[in-house]
VMD Tcl script that draws the C-alpha trace (Angstrom):
set ca {
  {94.50 71.05 96.90}
  {95.95 74.04 98.83}
  {93.87 76.94 99.91}
  {95.00 79.15 97.14}
  {94.27 76.87 94.65}
  {90.92 76.22 96.12}
  {89.93 80.00 95.97}
  {91.32 80.29 92.21}
  {89.16 77.47 91.39}
  {86.07 79.26 93.02}
  {86.75 82.44 91.49}
  {86.75 80.52 87.79}
  {83.48 79.20 88.41}
  {82.28 82.12 89.56}
  {83.58 84.05 86.44}
  {81.96 81.58 84.32}
  {78.70 81.94 85.79}
  {78.63 85.40 86.15}
  {80.07 86.47 83.17}
  {82.62 88.93 85.19}
  {84.43 89.95 82.35}
  {81.77 91.54 79.97}
  {81.09 94.95 80.05}
  {78.29 96.73 81.83}
  {77.49 99.24 79.02}
  {77.81 98.96 75.28}
  {79.78 102.05 74.95}
  {80.70 105.01 77.76}
  {78.34 108.36 77.38}
  {79.42 111.54 75.67}
  {79.57 114.69 77.55}
  {76.12 115.72 76.31}
  {74.54 112.04 76.92}
  {75.68 112.33 80.41}
  {74.59 116.12 80.77}
  {71.45 115.22 79.66}
  {70.86 112.07 81.65}
  {71.98 113.88 84.88}
  {69.07 116.22 84.46}
  {66.78 113.54 83.77}
  {67.98 111.51 86.82}
  {68.14 114.90 88.87}
  {64.30 114.99 88.21}
  {63.29 111.73 88.97}
  {65.66 111.89 92.26}
  {63.12 113.52 94.05}
  {59.95 111.65 96.06}
  {57.39 113.47 94.75}
  {58.32 113.87 91.24}
  {58.79 110.07 91.10}
  {55.38 109.29 92.47}
  {54.12 111.76 90.24}
  {55.73 109.89 87.13}
  {54.55 106.53 88.22}
  {51.00 107.97 88.77}
  {50.82 109.25 85.38}
  {52.56 105.98 84.05}
  {49.97 104.03 85.46}
  {46.91 106.00 85.01}
  {44.17 104.38 83.01}
  {44.54 105.44 79.25}
  {48.10 106.24 79.77}
  {47.31 110.12 80.92}
  {46.28 111.66 83.66}
  {44.54 115.03 84.30}
  {46.09 117.43 86.92}
  {42.82 117.13 88.73}
  {43.42 113.32 89.19}
  {47.26 114.09 90.89}
  {46.91 116.88 93.27}
  {43.96 114.85 95.37}
  {46.86 112.46 96.04}
  {49.37 114.39 97.68}
  {49.12 116.82 100.88}
  {50.80 119.47 98.81}
  {49.42 122.73 97.46}
  {48.34 122.94 93.69}
  {51.37 125.05 92.81}
  {53.86 122.98 94.59}
  {52.23 120.06 92.50}
  {52.36 122.16 89.23}
  {56.16 122.85 89.95}
  {57.02 119.02 90.00}
  {55.37 118.59 87.01}
  {57.12 121.53 85.41}
  {60.52 119.86 86.27}
  {59.52 116.64 84.85}
  {58.05 118.22 81.92}
  {61.14 120.32 81.07}
  {63.58 116.99 81.84}
  {61.48 115.76 78.82}
  {59.92 112.66 80.71}
  {56.48 114.13 80.67}
  {54.17 116.15 78.22}
  {51.32 117.88 79.11}
  {48.33 118.87 76.73}
  {45.63 121.67 77.80}
  {42.03 120.53 77.16}
  {39.52 123.34 78.64}
  {41.08 124.37 82.27}
  {42.93 120.93 82.49}
  {46.09 119.67 81.59}
  {46.56 116.26 80.89}
  {50.07 114.36 81.35}
  {51.50 111.69 79.60}
  {55.14 109.64 80.26}
  {57.12 109.79 77.61}
  {58.16 106.11 76.90}
  {60.93 106.25 74.74}
  {62.80 108.77 77.16}
  {62.33 106.01 79.83}
  {63.54 103.42 77.26}
  {66.69 105.70 77.10}
  {67.39 105.85 80.40}
  {66.89 101.97 81.29}
  {69.26 101.38 78.57}
  {71.95 103.25 80.88}
  {70.92 101.17 83.87}
  {70.64 97.89 82.31}
  {73.83 95.76 81.32}
  {74.56 95.72 77.72}
  {73.33 91.70 77.55}
  {70.47 92.50 78.96}
  {69.49 95.32 76.78}
  {66.94 93.27 74.72}
  {64.55 93.38 77.52}
  {64.29 96.82 78.24}
  {60.62 97.42 77.42}
  {59.96 100.32 74.82}
  {56.43 100.02 74.49}
  {53.65 102.03 76.81}
  {52.18 98.72 77.59}
  {54.94 97.21 79.09}
  {55.68 100.11 81.77}
  {55.31 98.84 85.16}
  {51.78 99.43 86.84}
  {52.12 101.23 90.12}
  {49.24 101.51 92.70}
  {49.06 105.54 94.01}
}
mol new
graphics top color blue
foreach p $ca { graphics top sphere $p radius 0.5 }
foreach p [lrange $ca 0 end-1] q [lrange $ca 1 end] { graphics top cylinder $p $q radius 0.2 }
display resetview
């Protein structure tokens, strides 16, 4: 067997194992979808905001008081509030005022939608859509 035949055989075997010809996504994003998702990814692209998101998602009871979040960072209250506002405007979290404090919750349906863009189409069935299936991250 020639070297070229051996390489072609290896490529065929690899294609059978990996499934190289199957598309990564079910369908391409529309202009509107890509604009909306870009805003969400941009909001998550900051290390402080990504950490805030993970703190809220992993907090006991599924929600976190802003008072629990500010002590974790060596940042001022207004800076934390700005980052929370960006996450809220991107639709990643919701906030509810109770007395003098605001309590934040992650919107798992939006995270599931974002995840479908990142997960190959043949693995889309394993994307968690319920809050309990979201990963727990220690602060």
